[in-house]
N, C-alpha and C positions, 0 to 999 in steps of 0.2 A: 468402179473399184474395181473389176476385176481383173483390167486392165492395170491398174497399180498394181494388186498385188505378185503378176506375171512380170511387170516391169524387176519391185523386188527381188524372185526368186531367180529370175537375171541376171539380176548384178549379185546377189549373191554367191552359183557358181561359177561366174569369171570371177570374182575375187578368191572363192577357194581352189579355182584351179589353178589359177594363177600363182599362190603360193608354191606349188615344184618346183625340185629343182629342176632348172634348163642345163642344155649341154656347154659346159662354159667353165674355166679355165679354175679351178678348185678358190673356192672364196668364203662371205659369212653364210650361206647358202648353199654349201657343198659345189662339188664337179670337180672334175678330173684331174691328177695331176702326174709325172711323167719322170722316174730317176733312170737316168743312164748307166749299166752296171759294166756293161764292157764295150766294144766296137758296135755290135748288132747286138744285144742284148739286153731291155729295159724293163723296169718293173713299173705297171703301168696300173691307176687304181680310178675308181670312180667314188665320189661319197653323197649320197643322197642326202634331205633333209625327211621334218618328219612327217610330207603330205608328198613323199615320193617312195612309191614299191617298191621290191627285190628286182621284178623285173625288167624295171625301167632304169633302174643301175646299170645292170646286167650289160642291157641293151647299150646304151651311154657304152660303157666298159669295151666292147665290143667293138663298136663304132670309132672306137678310141684309138685303137687297136691297127685297127683298118689306116684309118687316118696317119699314125705317126709312122708305118709299113713302107705307106705312100710319101708321102713326107722326108723319112728320109733317104729315099731312093730305092726300094727294095721292092719285089714281087708279094714272096710269101710271107708269112711267119709262123713260125709254131710256137704254141702256146701250155705252158702249167700253170693250173689254177689253182687258186691258194684259198683255203673254204672263204664262203661271204659269211661278214659278220652283220650285227643290229646292233647296235648301241640305245641301250631304252633307259629313256629318267624318266621320270615323275616329279608331279609338285602336286600341291594343295591351294586351291583357290578357295581364300577367304569368305567365310558366311556373314552373315549380319543379324542385326535383329529390327523387328518393323517397329516402331512404334507404335502405329493406325491398328495392325492386326493381333500384336502383343506374341508374336511368337520370329521363331530364330530359325533362318535356314541359314544349316548348314555349307561347310564348303563342301567341293568336292576334288576324287585326284583324277588329275588328268596323268596319261601315258602317251609319252612319245618314244616310238622308235625310228630308228635313223639307220636305214642301210647304207654299205661301201661292200665295195666287190675289188678286187685287183688281183693280177698275177703277172708273169714274168712272158717277156715275150722273145721267142730268137727270130733274128730276121733273117730272111734270104733271098741270093737274087736268081 
């Protein structure tokens, strides 16, 4: 019995941690994007989902800054930080009536925060 409970707990942990945004190009679950503004100037951003914290979002953004700088043949970058943002959304889960216990169980309000960070980088050789 204890082994089953432990197994279920481990499965839930793996499923929950697997939902955070990974380091990837921007898609349905978030990720990075970049826009070239001039020859050596780029706007770089990273969006997380509701399972990604702001620290991880900012870490991925800095990693993308460095990766892009190296990819474009530069060695250094200077950055202008744009204030981070958190998109908050809320939804209500539906309640239901239990005919056996003759009681109503109300829904709940769920809040989801999706962090995003972006900056402007100027690359130097």
